[in-house]
N, C-alpha and C positions, 0 to 999 in steps of 0.2 A: 330251466330242460337240458338233459344231457344227451350228446351221444355218444356209442361205445359200440362198435364192431358192429355197426348200421342197427342200432337199438336204441330209439329217444325214452329217456325215462322223465320222467315231468313228475315231481310233491303233489300230494294228496290233503286235503285240509283234511279230510274225511277216513273215518275206519275202511279194512280191507274191503267191507261186507257193506258198508252204505259208496263206497267211493264204485264198488260195480252193478249197486241197486241203480245209483244216478244217470249210470250210462246205459245199462238196460231199459230203463222207462225211458231215455233220450229219442235211442237206437229203435222203441217199438214206437216209440210218437211216428218217428218218418218212414216206419213199417218197411227195415228194417229188420230177416230175419235171424232168431238168437236161435245159433244152432246146439250152443251146450254150456252150459257155466258148471264147471270144475272147482269146488272147496278141495285142492290139494292137502289144506292143514288137516280139513274133517278125514281123509285117504290115508293119511299118515295115518291119525291117529286112531284107525280101524284096525293097525296092523302092528298096534304097537310101539309107535315112534312118533316124536314129536319134528314141528316143523312151523315156522311161526304163521300165521296168518296167509294165505295164498289163496286167489282165487284167479280165474283162469278163465275167458270170456271166447266164446268163438263165434263171430256175427259176417253178416254179406247180405249182399244181393245177386242173384245169379245175374240177374242182367248188364252187371257192374263189373263182375269177376269171370262169365262162362267166354266172353274176350277177348279177355288178359290169356285164358289155358287155349283159347283154338290159336294165336300168336307164340305160348311159349308155355306147352307144354308141364313143365318144371313146378310152373308155380303155383302149381295145384298140392305144391310141399309146402306154401306158405299160405295158401288161402283154403279157409276160407279166413279173414282177419281174424287176428287176436286180439286182445290184450289180458295184459299179465296184472292184477295189482297184489301188491306182495309190503308184511310187513319189515323193517329191515332190526336191526342188531340192537339200535340207541330208542324205536319205537314209532318211527316216520313212517310213514305208506309213500308207497311208490307206484306208479301205473306207464308201464314199459309197455311196446311196440316196437314191432319193425319200423323204420323210414322208410317211407315209401320210395326218395333216392337211390336206401341202399339196394331197394326190391329192383327198379331201375336198370340200376347198371346190373345187379347180378342178373337179372335173367336177360341182358340188354333191351329193352321193354323203349317204345316210341314216347312220345310227351302225351299226347294223345290219351294212350293205354292209362298212364301212371296218374292223370285225371279219375280217373276209378278205383283207385283205391287212394287217392290224395283226401280224398274226405276224412280220411282215419284224424286228423289234429285237429281239422277243428269239431269235431263233433267232443273228442278227449278234452277240449278248454270248455265245453260249453260245459261237460259234468264235474270238470273240477271249479269251478265258477261258486 
């Protein structure tokens, strides 16, 4: 696991599509809302540009996110939660997301509120198994 500028990146043993499919299935099974899935590779191709496999998944739970936005409205810039699956130049696939501790510092959140977003790490670990 690599942390850089508040972003945690973990290697995935799966393709970009399969990585996002696995996470999406886990989220759906837990009743977590999926707001959008953006295939950035496909969007680049539509305009004649080349981009390695890249997909962004936006998801969350209003019961968990709303208290964060009440405490610090600007955190809505980082909510809903986002996960980026991307293929590196060497063909390795990575899953990247905002480090909850980084968001805690960025928005001066209390520990109790950070618990609402810290759930992302175990969900990702489950998807990468």
